[in-house]
Every structure is written in C-alpha cells, then in structure tokens.
TORLOZA-12881 format. One record per residue (C-alpha): residue in three letters; z, y, x. Coordinates in steps of 0.02 Angstrom, whole numbers, plus 50000, padded with zeros to 5 digits. Each point is the difference from the previous one (the first is absolute). Layout:
# TORLOZA-12881
{resn:ALA zz:Z yy:Y xx:X}
...
# end
This chain:
# TORLOZA-12881
{resn:UNK zz:58942 yy:50829 xx:48823}
{resn:UNK zz:50135 yy:50005 xx:50133}
{resn:UNK zz:50142 yy:49970 xx:49878}
{resn:UNK zz:49913 yy:49856 xx:49911}
{resn:UNK zz:50117 yy:49849 xx:49996}
{resn:UNK zz:49950 yy:49848 xx:50101}
{resn:UNK zz:49970 yy:49828 xx:49928}
{resn:UNK zz:50026 yy:49868 xx:50134}
{resn:UNK zz:49913 yy:49837 xx:49953}
{resn:UNK zz:50071 yy:49858 xx:50103}
{resn:UNK zz:49862 yy:49869 xx:49991}
{resn:UNK zz:50076 yy:49862 xx:50107}
{resn:UNK zz:49930 yy:49899 xx:50074}
{resn:UNK zz:50090 yy:49837 xx:49966}
{resn:UNK zz:50123 yy:49927 xx:50125}
{resn:UNK zz:50040 yy:50169 xx:50078}
{resn:UNK zz:50175 yy:50031 xx:49934}
{resn:UNK zz:49942 yy:50059 xx:49829}
{resn:UNK zz:50143 yy:49915 xx:49908}
{resn:UNK zz:50129 yy:50077 xx:50116}
{resn:UNK zz:49923 yy:50173 xx:49977}
{resn:UNK zz:49994 yy:49981 xx:49810}
{resn:UNK zz:50178 yy:49934 xx:49985}
{resn:UNK zz:50067 yy:50141 xx:50108}
{resn:UNK zz:49905 yy:50130 xx:49899}
{resn:UNK zz:50069 yy:49927 xx:49839}
{resn:UNK zz:50178 yy:49995 xx:50064}
{resn:UNK zz:49988 yy:50179 xx:50066}
{resn:UNK zz:49916 yy:50072 xx:49845}
{resn:UNK zz:50139 yy:50124 xx:49963}
{resn:UNK zz:50015 yy:50058 xx:50180}
{resn:UNK zz:49812 yy:50019 xx:50013}
{resn:UNK zz:50002 yy:50109 xx:49845}
{resn:UNK zz:50127 yy:50114 xx:50081}
{resn:UNK zz:49880 yy:50015 xx:50147}
{resn:UNK zz:49859 yy:50050 xx:49883}
{resn:UNK zz:49911 yy:49831 xx:49999}
{resn:UNK zz:49964 yy:49900 xx:49842}
{resn:UNK zz:49996 yy:49810 xx:49996}
{resn:UNK zz:49938 yy:49977 xx:49820}
{resn:UNK zz:50069 yy:49866 xx:49888}
{resn:UNK zz:49860 yy:49928 xx:49891}
{resn:UNK zz:50090 yy:49856 xx:49917}
{resn:UNK zz:50119 yy:49860 xx:50042}
{resn:UNK zz:49915 yy:49966 xx:50167}
{resn:UNK zz:50039 yy:50142 xx:50121}
{resn:UNK zz:49838 yy:49969 xx:50096}
{resn:UNK zz:49834 yy:50064 xx:49933}
{resn:UNK zz:49897 yy:49840 xx:49987}
{resn:UNK zz:49978 yy:50020 xx:49812}
{resn:UNK zz:49912 yy:50167 xx:50022}
{resn:UNK zz:49878 yy:49920 xx:50122}
{resn:UNK zz:49972 yy:49851 xx:49886}
{resn:UNK zz:49968 yy:50110 xx:49849}
{resn:UNK zz:49867 yy:50095 xx:50099}
{resn:UNK zz:49917 yy:49835 xx:50044}
{resn:UNK zz:50006 yy:49920 xx:49827}
{resn:UNK zz:49865 yy:50031 xx:49873}
{resn:UNK zz:50024 yy:50062 xx:49822}
{resn:UNK zz:50080 yy:50137 xx:49898}
{resn:UNK zz:50179 yy:49938 xx:50019}
{resn:UNK zz:49987 yy:50003 xx:50190}
{resn:UNK zz:49933 yy:50178 xx:49998}
{resn:UNK zz:50139 yy:50055 xx:49883}
{resn:UNK zz:50132 yy:49919 xx:50110}
{resn:UNK zz:49930 yy:50086 xx:50155}
{resn:UNK zz:50000 yy:50168 xx:49913}
{resn:UNK zz:50178 yy:49975 xx:49937}
{resn:UNK zz:50062 yy:49957 xx:50175}
{resn:UNK zz:49908 yy:50148 xx:50077}
{resn:UNK zz:50085 yy:50117 xx:49875}
{resn:UNK zz:50169 yy:49925 xx:50048}
{resn:UNK zz:49962 yy:50032 xx:50184}
{resn:UNK zz:49955 yy:50182 xx:49966}
{resn:UNK zz:50152 yy:50027 xx:49890}
{resn:UNK zz:50123 yy:49920 xx:50122}
{resn:UNK zz:49927 yy:50092 xx:50150}
{resn:UNK zz:50023 yy:50173 xx:49928}
{resn:UNK zz:50092 yy:50111 xx:50123}
{resn:UNK zz:49970 yy:49881 xx:50147}
{resn:UNK zz:49901 yy:50042 xx:50155}
{resn:UNK zz:49937 yy:49821 xx:50019}
{resn:UNK zz:49981 yy:49841 xx:49899}
{resn:UNK zz:49980 yy:49822 xx:50066}
{resn:UNK zz:49904 yy:49858 xx:49918}
{resn:UNK zz:50003 yy:49830 xx:50085}
{resn:UNK zz:49904 yy:49840 xx:49968}
{resn:UNK zz:49925 yy:49886 xx:50131}
{resn:UNK zz:49887 yy:49932 xx:49863}
{resn:UNK zz:49890 yy:50153 xx:50028}
{resn:UNK zz:49948 yy:49926 xx:50166}
{resn:UNK zz:49928 yy:49841 xx:49925}
{resn:UNK zz:49956 yy:50063 xx:49827}
{resn:UNK zz:49865 yy:49887 xx:49927}
{resn:UNK zz:50045 yy:49857 xx:50116}
{resn:UNK zz:50111 yy:49856 xx:49950}
{resn:UNK zz:50073 yy:49896 xx:50141}
{resn:UNK zz:49914 yy:49842 xx:49943}
{resn:UNK zz:49846 yy:49953 xx:49900}
{resn:UNK zz:49878 yy:50132 xx:50061}
{resn:UNK zz:49823 yy:49975 xx:50054}
{resn:UNK zz:49974 yy:50023 xx:50187}
{resn:UNK zz:49973 yy:50172 xx:50071}
{resn:UNK zz:49996 yy:50169 xx:49916}
{resn:UNK zz:49868 yy:50058 xx:49876}
{resn:UNK zz:49925 yy:50162 xx:49936}
{resn:UNK zz:50079 yy:49967 xx:49831}
{resn:UNK zz:50174 yy:49983 xx:50073}
{resn:UNK zz:49978 yy:50156 xx:50106}
{resn:UNK zz:49945 yy:50099 xx:49846}
{resn:UNK zz:50148 yy:49933 xx:49903}
{resn:UNK zz:50123 yy:50051 xx:50134}
{resn:UNK zz:49923 yy:50173 xx:50010}
{resn:UNK zz:50014 yy:50018 xx:49811}
{resn:UNK zz:50185 yy:49956 xx:50003}
{resn:UNK zz:50039 yy:50119 xx:50143}
{resn:UNK zz:49896 yy:50135 xx:49915}
{resn:UNK zz:50100 yy:49980 xx:49840}
{resn:UNK zz:50161 yy:50016 xx:50098}
{resn:UNK zz:49939 yy:50161 xx:50079}
{resn:UNK zz:49942 yy:50070 xx:49832}
{resn:UNK zz:50174 yy:49975 xx:49927}
{resn:UNK zz:50085 yy:50110 xx:50130}
{resn:UNK zz:49877 yy:50109 xx:50095}
{resn:UNK zz:50026 yy:50153 xx:49889}
{resn:UNK zz:50187 yy:50000 xx:50030}
{resn:UNK zz:50024 yy:49935 xx:50177}
{resn:UNK zz:49936 yy:50004 xx:50177}
{resn:UNK zz:49965 yy:49813 xx:50020}
{resn:UNK zz:50034 yy:49916 xx:50167}
{resn:UNK zz:49993 yy:49814 xx:50038}
{resn:UNK zz:50120 yy:49911 xx:50117}
{resn:UNK zz:49940 yy:49833 xx:50068}
{resn:UNK zz:50091 yy:49879 xx:50116}
{resn:UNK zz:49896 yy:49865 xx:50084}
{resn:UNK zz:50044 yy:49851 xx:50108}
{resn:UNK zz:49898 yy:49931 xx:50142}
{resn:UNK zz:49865 yy:49912 xx:49902}
{resn:UNK zz:50034 yy:49822 xx:50059}
{resn:UNK zz:50186 yy:50016 xx:49964}
{resn:UNK zz:49959 yy:50073 xx:49829}
{resn:UNK zz:49883 yy:49854 xx:49962}
{resn:UNK zz:50130 yy:49871 xx:50051}
{resn:UNK zz:50138 yy:50084 xx:49900}
{resn:UNK zz:49893 yy:50015 xx:49842}
{resn:UNK zz:49945 yy:49819 xx:50014}
{resn:UNK zz:50181 yy:49941 xx:50014}
{resn:UNK zz:50044 yy:50101 xx:49845}
{resn:UNK zz:49865 yy:49906 xx:49906}
{resn:UNK zz:50039 yy:49833 xx:50080}
{resn:UNK zz:50185 yy:49996 xx:49957}
{resn:UNK zz:50022 yy:50113 xx:49849}
{resn:UNK zz:49844 yy:50003 xx:49890}
{resn:UNK zz:49968 yy:49879 xx:49858}
{resn:UNK zz:49855 yy:49887 xx:50043}
{resn:UNK zz:49974 yy:49815 xx:50029}
{resn:UNK zz:49911 yy:49908 xx:50137}
{resn:UNK zz:49955 yy:50054 xx:50174}
{resn:UNK zz:49950 yy:50176 xx:50049}
{resn:UNK zz:49937 yy:50010 xx:50180}
{resn:UNK zz:50027 yy:50154 xx:50105}
{resn:UNK zz:49813 yy:50013 xx:50037}
{resn:UNK zz:49961 yy:50010 xx:49814}
{resn:UNK zz:50130 yy:50136 xx:49977}
{resn:UNK zz:49925 yy:50105 xx:50141}
{resn:UNK zz:49827 yy:49986 xx:49923}
{resn:UNK zz:50054 yy:50042 xx:49823}
{resn:UNK zz:50110 yy:50147 xx:50050}
{resn:UNK zz:49876 yy:50078 xx:50121}
{resn:UNK zz:50012 yy:50173 xx:49920}
{resn:UNK zz:50188 yy:50012 xx:50033}
{resn:UNK zz:49973 yy:49989 xx:50187}
{resn:UNK zz:49868 yy:50137 xx:50011}
{resn:UNK zz:50126 yy:50138 xx:50027}
{resn:UNK zz:49879 yy:50142 xx:50037}
{resn:UNK zz:49901 yy:49966 xx:49841}
{resn:UNK zz:50158 yy:49999 xx:49896}
{resn:UNK zz:50058 yy:50164 xx:50079}
{resn:UNK zz:49833 yy:50080 xx:49959}
{resn:UNK zz:50016 yy:49942 xx:49819}
{resn:UNK zz:50169 yy:50086 xx:49985}
{resn:UNK zz:49935 yy:50158 xx:50083}
{resn:UNK zz:49844 yy:50008 xx:49891}
{resn:UNK zz:50092 yy:49966 xx:49837}
{resn:UNK zz:50173 yy:50076 xx:50023}
{resn:UNK zz:50010 yy:50117 xx:50148}
{resn:UNK zz:50077 yy:50009 xx:50175}
{resn:UNK zz:50071 yy:49837 xx:50068}
{resn:UNK zz:50134 yy:49988 xx:50134}
{resn:UNK zz:49994 yy:49829 xx:50085}
{resn:UNK zz:50148 yy:49925 xx:50093}
{resn:UNK zz:50020 yy:49840 xx:50101}
{resn:UNK zz:50140 yy:49895 xx:49928}
{resn:UNK zz:50013 yy:49892 xx:50158}
{resn:UNK zz:50036 yy:50153 xx:50107}
{resn:UNK zz:50144 yy:50054 xx:49885}
{resn:UNK zz:50105 yy:49842 xx:50005}
{resn:UNK zz:50120 yy:50074 xx:50126}
{resn:UNK zz:50039 yy:50159 xx:49902}
{resn:UNK zz:49971 yy:49933 xx:49825}
{resn:UNK zz:49867 yy:50032 xx:49871}
{resn:UNK zz:50120 yy:50073 xx:49871}
{resn:UNK zz:50060 yy:50148 xx:50106}
{resn:UNK zz:49820 yy:50030 xx:50053}
{resn:UNK zz:49942 yy:50006 xx:49818}
{resn:UNK zz:50139 yy:50121 xx:49954}
{resn:UNK zz:49947 yy:50114 xx:50142}
{resn:UNK zz:49821 yy:50000 xx:49933}
{resn:UNK zz:50054 yy:50058 xx:49828}
{resn:UNK zz:50119 yy:50130 xx:50073}
{resn:UNK zz:50160 yy:49916 xx:49943}
{resn:UNK zz:50164 yy:49954 xx:50084}
{resn:UNK zz:50023 yy:49811 xx:49988}
{resn:UNK zz:50162 yy:49933 xx:49925}
{resn:UNK zz:50135 yy:49932 xx:50112}
{resn:UNK zz:49954 yy:49820 xx:49960}
{resn:UNK zz:49818 yy:49951 xx:49978}
{resn:UNK zz:49936 yy:49833 xx:49938}
{resn:UNK zz:49956 yy:49884 xx:50143}
{resn:UNK zz:49826 yy:49928 xx:49995}
{resn:UNK zz:50065 yy:49839 xx:50077}
{resn:UNK zz:50134 yy:49988 xx:49865}
{resn:UNK zz:49885 yy:50043 xx:49857}
{resn:UNK zz:49865 yy:49870 xx:50031}
{resn:UNK zz:50007 yy:49860 xx:50127}
{resn:UNK zz:49849 yy:49897 xx:50049}
{resn:UNK zz:49985 yy:49830 xx:50081}
{resn:UNK zz:49937 yy:49990 xx:50178}
{resn:UNK zz:49821 yy:49948 xx:50033}
{resn:UNK zz:50067 yy:49832 xx:50056}
{resn:UNK zz:50078 yy:49984 xx:49827}
{resn:UNK zz:49832 yy:50040 xx:49921}
{resn:UNK zz:49916 yy:49865 xx:50106}
{resn:UNK zz:50135 yy:49878 xx:49946}
{resn:UNK zz:49962 yy:50036 xx:49817}
{resn:UNK zz:49813 yy:49985 xx:50028}
{resn:UNK zz:50021 yy:49834 xx:50088}
{resn:UNK zz:50123 yy:49937 xx:49870}
{resn:UNK zz:49875 yy:50046 xx:49863}
{resn:UNK zz:49874 yy:49882 xx:50081}
{resn:UNK zz:50121 yy:49857 xx:49970}
{resn:UNK zz:50076 yy:50046 xx:49832}
{resn:UNK zz:49952 yy:50087 xx:49839}
{resn:UNK zz:50113 yy:50153 xx:50004}
{resn:UNK zz:50033 yy:50101 xx:49843}
{resn:UNK zz:50037 yy:50188 xx:50008}
{resn:UNK zz:50187 yy:49962 xx:49985}
{resn:UNK zz:49985 yy:49873 xx:50142}
{resn:UNK zz:49923 yy:50133 xx:50111}
{resn:UNK zz:50138 yy:50123 xx:49959}
{resn:UNK zz:50126 yy:49866 xx:50049}
{resn:UNK zz:49910 yy:49980 xx:50165}
{resn:UNK zz:50017 yy:50189 xx:50025}
{resn:UNK zz:50188 yy:49988 xx:49968}
{resn:UNK zz:50008 yy:49861 xx:50130}
{resn:UNK zz:49900 yy:50100 xx:50127}
{resn:UNK zz:50120 yy:50147 xx:49978}
{resn:UNK zz:50156 yy:49892 xx:50011}
{resn:UNK zz:50104 yy:49949 xx:50151}
{resn:UNK zz:49930 yy:49824 xx:49980}
{resn:UNK zz:49824 yy:50055 xx:50053}
{resn:UNK zz:49966 yy:49939 xx:50179}
{resn:UNK zz:49892 yy:50143 xx:50063}
{resn:UNK zz:49891 yy:49932 xx:50143}
{resn:UNK zz:50064 yy:50065 xx:50167}
{resn:UNK zz:49830 yy:50043 xx:50073}
{resn:UNK zz:49905 yy:50165 xx:49983}
{resn:UNK zz:49969 yy:50070 xx:49824}
{resn:UNK zz:49860 yy:49911 xx:49910}
{resn:UNK zz:49845 yy:50086 xx:49930}
{resn:UNK zz:49922 yy:49949 xx:49835}
{resn:UNK zz:49830 yy:50001 xx:50084}
{resn:UNK zz:49945 yy:49830 xx:50065}
{resn:UNK zz:49945 yy:50069 xx:50168}
{resn:UNK zz:50011 yy:50154 xx:50111}
{resn:UNK zz:49811 yy:50020 xx:49987}
{resn:UNK zz:50004 yy:50012 xx:49809}
{resn:UNK zz:50149 yy:50117 xx:50008}
{resn:UNK zz:49910 yy:50117 xx:50121}
{resn:UNK zz:49843 yy:49996 xx:49892}
{resn:UNK zz:50101 yy:50054 xx:49848}
{resn:UNK zz:50077 yy:50145 xx:50096}
{resn:UNK zz:49828 yy:50056 xx:50060}
{resn:UNK zz:49926 yy:49990 xx:49824}
{resn:UNK zz:50136 yy:50105 xx:49921}
{resn:UNK zz:50035 yy:50125 xx:50137}
{resn:UNK zz:50056 yy:50167 xx:49926}
{resn:UNK zz:49956 yy:50163 xx:50085}
{resn:UNK zz:50140 yy:50084 xx:49901}
{resn:UNK zz:50142 yy:49877 xx:50032}
{resn:UNK zz:49963 yy:49938 xx:50176}
{resn:UNK zz:50055 yy:50161 xx:50090}
{resn:UNK zz:50169 yy:49987 xx:49912}
{resn:UNK zz:50031 yy:49823 xx:50063}
{resn:UNK zz:49993 yy:50025 xx:50189}
{resn:UNK zz:50182 yy:49946 xx:50022}
{resn:UNK zz:49989 yy:49844 xx:49891}
{resn:UNK zz:49985 yy:49832 xx:50088}
{resn:UNK zz:50004 yy:49835 xx:49905}
{resn:UNK zz:50035 yy:49902 xx:50161}
{resn:UNK zz:49944 yy:49821 xx:50037}
{resn:UNK zz:49956 yy:49889 xx:49852}
{resn:UNK zz:49978 yy:49816 xx:49961}
{resn:UNK zz:49851 yy:49956 xx:49891}
{resn:UNK zz:49962 yy:49866 xx:49872}
{resn:UNK zz:50110 yy:49882 xx:49899}
{resn:UNK zz:50171 yy:49940 xx:50055}
{resn:UNK zz:49986 yy:49856 xx:50124}
{resn:UNK zz:50042 yy:49831 xx:49923}
{resn:UNK zz:50172 yy:49990 xx:50081}
{resn:UNK zz:50049 yy:50175 xx:49940}
{resn:UNK zz:49936 yy:49967 xx:49826}
{resn:UNK zz:50099 yy:49837 xx:49992}
{resn:UNK zz:50157 yy:50092 xx:50055}
{resn:UNK zz:49974 yy:50133 xx:49866}
{resn:UNK zz:49963 yy:49868 xx:49868}
{resn:UNK zz:50160 yy:49905 xx:50041}
{resn:UNK zz:50100 yy:50162 xx:49987}
{resn:UNK zz:49914 yy:50043 xx:49835}
{resn:UNK zz:50039 yy:49831 xx:49923}
{resn:UNK zz:50181 yy:50010 xx:50056}
{resn:UNK zz:50015 yy:50176 xx:49930}
{resn:UNK zz:49923 yy:49944 xx:49835}
{resn:UNK zz:50117 yy:49851 xx:49984}
{resn:UNK zz:50151 yy:50112 xx:50031}
{resn:UNK zz:49958 yy:50099 xx:49842}
{resn:UNK zz:50002 yy:50164 xx:50095}
# end
C-alpha cells in the first residue's frame, strides 16, 4: 500500500557513527514527532538493543518481552509516516566479540536468520520495512572493532589481532551480511561511512529518513574516541611484559587519549604486521556492494608491525610518568 508507514531499521554496523545517530534521534524525539517520524521509547535505554536481545534469547520470557516492545512501537507510531529502530547489535547478532570458535557455521547462520525473521514477523503487517546499513572500509572496520575489544572489553591475557580476524570472519563478509538482511527483512540501502566524514553521518541519516536534522547534532568524535593504532600496538607490547587487568587496559586507553601520549611522528601505523598480509585481507574481504562507494577514500602511506624499540621506550616512559602523576 502506498500510504503504509515505513519502518526504518538502522542495523549499524559498529564504529560508523551509530552512537551519534542514536543520541541525536533521542534528543530530537519531540521535533521528529512533529515531522511525522517516531523514535520509540522502549524503556530506560533510548536505544533499541533490548528488543534485539529479546529476539535472540530463548524462552517464554524473551518472547513475551519482544511482543510487549513491538506493541509499544506500534502504539507510539500511530499517526506517524515513519518509525525508526536502531541497534548496531543486529549486525553481529549471534557473535560475541571474544570467545567464539573460528569462522562462521551453518548453525550460526540459521540462528541469525531466525532472529531477523522474528523481527520481520513482529512488524511486517503494519509497516513497509527498510534497512539502513553504514559500512566502513573493511580493514578500518576490523582495526576499530579490535581496538574496542582490546581496550574496553573484560578479558584477561593476550588477544592477538590475527586471532580476532579469524574468529570474527563473518563480520567482514559484507556482501553475505547484506544478503541476509535482504532475505530476512527487505530492501537494504548501503552507505560508505568513510565517504561521509566530510559532511557528517548524522545529517546523512536524517536525509534518508526524510527528516530535518536538529541545529546541533551529536559529534561522532565527541561521543566515542578511540586510541590510535600506535596506541593499540603500545598496549599489545606492554601486555607482553606485564599482566594487565581490564582496568589496567582502560587506564592505558585514558593515557593514549591524553595530552601525555607521545604519538609517533611517522606515518600512521597499521595493525597488520606487513603490507602483504594487509593486502591479502583486503583481497579476501572485497565487497562488490561497498567498493564502488569508496572510490574517493585513500588511507595513505602506512607503517607496519610493532612500535620500534626506541618508540616503545619513549611511550613507556611517558606512560609511567603519567601513571605516577595520578592523572
């Protein structure tokens, strides 16, 4: 039906300005309503992660929670021409960031399809469902996700980058993930995050949903800062010398984001140990959908491998001085 309201499902992916988009949508909820767009409130958290989690969890209580939230969405969206749900967890549903077996499996693929199918079943009778997906160049996405795990997630011991790439293989197969969304939910519009850095992902998202953005939008840089790749190498090399707890690693992140961090003056550093391995990764995970959108993106020259001994020593000295200062 031509007048059927639209349900925009913003499925991420991670590290593409999702927090900035969600915070701006939450802050502009009233103004969006006046424009005929619903940003549903499903509990204390303004983002819709709980709905996604309830669709993934097993058991009667999870099904009841999902049904209750779907009814809230339908009730709050009455009279609106469009509704927006947003959770980057949809992109990696069924995949934790640590502790998985390598590679994907038929069982995981079936599980993801079941979750997406349940989401569609909740809303297909009332809405025209459309998926919005932002993707980064795959190597930059891999590095950013690994740094999130490295600095912020609760685990002990060492977690090499190569192991992460192997375990999270499914996240980097963009075309397969797009097909999953298309098969289970409906049309998918794909957008290159890297190509939007000049104009901003928040105004772009608002244009997709047919809304006028507010005067002030949340800045992705302000919402969530990440250490440089050199900072990640410093932590990896430090972890070879010391037993770092999760709180220790978060302190290292604070240091890497502080004015005390002595960022190496040479070219940006890749997390791949060599240019050959970096190129092999890009070839393996080349996306026919995303590549045409990235023609203007250039990462520039890169340094590879761990910090040289002199640079690491300089960073270590700065770290110890920063730690002693009680910063």
